[in-house]
C-alpha positions as CSV (number, residue, x, y, z in Angstrom):
1,M,-0.1,-3.6,-15.8
2,T,-1.4,-1.0,-13.4
3,T,0.0,2.4,-12.6
4,F,-1.1,5.3,-10.5
5,D,-1.8,8.3,-12.8
6,S,0.1,10.4,-10.3
7,P,2.2,9.7,-7.2
8,K,-0.2,12.0,-5.3
9,N,-3.0,9.4,-5.7
10,F,-1.0,6.8,-3.9
11,K,0.1,9.3,-1.3
12,N,-3.5,10.2,-0.6
13,F,-4.4,6.5,-0.2
14,G,-1.4,6.0,2.2
15,K,-2.6,9.0,4.2
16,E,-6.1,7.5,4.3
17,L,-4.6,4.2,5.7
18,R,-2.5,6.1,8.3
19,E,-5.5,8.2,9.4
20,A,-7.6,5.0,9.8
21,R,-4.8,3.3,11.8
22,E,-4.4,6.3,14.1
23,S,-8.2,6.8,14.6
24,Q,-8.5,3.1,15.5
25,G,-5.6,3.6,18.0
26,H,-3.4,0.9,16.4
27,N,0.3,0.8,17.1
28,L,2.4,0.6,13.9
29,A,4.7,-2.1,15.3
30,I,1.9,-4.3,16.4
31,L,0.1,-4.0,13.1
32,A,3.3,-4.8,11.3
33,A,3.6,-8.0,13.2
34,Q,-0.1,-8.9,12.6
35,C,0.4,-8.3,8.8
36,D,3.8,-10.0,8.8
37,L,5.3,-6.9,7.3
38,S,8.0,-4.7,8.5
39,V,7.3,-1.3,10.1
40,V,9.4,0.2,7.3
41,L,7.1,-1.2,4.6
42,L,3.9,-0.1,6.4
43,T,5.4,3.4,6.9
44,A,6.3,3.4,3.2
45,I,2.7,2.6,2.3
46,E,1.4,5.3,4.6
47,K,3.8,7.8,3.0
48,G,2.9,6.7,-0.5
49,D,6.5,5.6,-1.2
50,I,6.4,2.6,-3.5
51,S,10.1,2.6,-4.2
52,L,10.8,0.2,-1.3
53,F,8.7,-2.4,-3.0
54,T,11.0,-2.6,-6.0
55,R,13.6,-4.0,-3.7
56,S,11.4,-6.1,-1.5
57,Q,10.4,-9.7,-1.9
58,L,6.8,-8.8,-1.1
59,N,4.9,-7.1,-3.8
60,L,2.9,-3.9,-3.4
61,P,-0.6,-5.4,-4.0
62,Q,-0.1,-8.1,-1.4
63,A,1.1,-5.6,1.2
64,I,-1.8,-3.2,0.5
65,R,-4.3,-6.1,0.8
66,L,-2.8,-7.3,4.1
67,Y,-2.6,-3.8,5.6
68,A,-6.1,-2.8,4.6
69,K,-7.5,-6.1,5.9
70,A,-5.8,-5.6,9.3
71,L,-7.4,-2.2,9.5
72,N,-10.8,-3.5,8.3
73,I,-10.7,-1.0,5.4
74,D,-12.8,-1.5,2.3
75,I,-10.5,-0.6,-0.6
76,T,-13.2,-1.1,-3.2
77,H,-14.0,2.6,-3.4
78,N,-10.6,3.3,-4.8
79,K,-10.5,2.1,-8.4
80,Q,-6.8,2.4,-8.9
81,I,-6.0,0.5,-5.7
82,V,-8.6,-2.2,-6.5
83,S,-7.1,-2.5,-10.0
84,L,-3.6,-2.8,-8.6
85,V,-4.6,-5.4,-6.0
86,E,-6.7,-7.5,-8.5
87,D,-4.0,-7.5,-11.1
88,D,-1.4,-8.5,-8.5
89,I,1.2,-7.1,-10.8
90,Y,3.1,-4.0,-10.2
91,I,5.6,-2.6,-12.6
92,P,7.6,0.4,-11.4
93,E,7.5,3.4,-13.7
94,F,11.3,3.2,-14.5
95,L,10.8,-0.3,-16.0
96,K,8.0,0.7,-18.3
97,K,8.4,1.6,-21.9
98,K,8.1,5.3,-22.7
């Protein structure tokens, strides 16, 4: 079970992906088609909004992996993202025991 210790961490990662996409001159719609993801989901990742993935058939780790790969981004520098992607399990905060 993996969590981000703060939503800000995931937002920063999403911002990093967005900046990489923009600096590489990629169009969001074309990347979405290449990743077989919707523009809405890619936008959610870039904004750090993981709430859409609680309602999606696609899980967050898989989407991150696909998007980072499409951008040729090495995600190994971000321990929380690597842990999330390797675990391949995401449990939303509202479902966790307090």
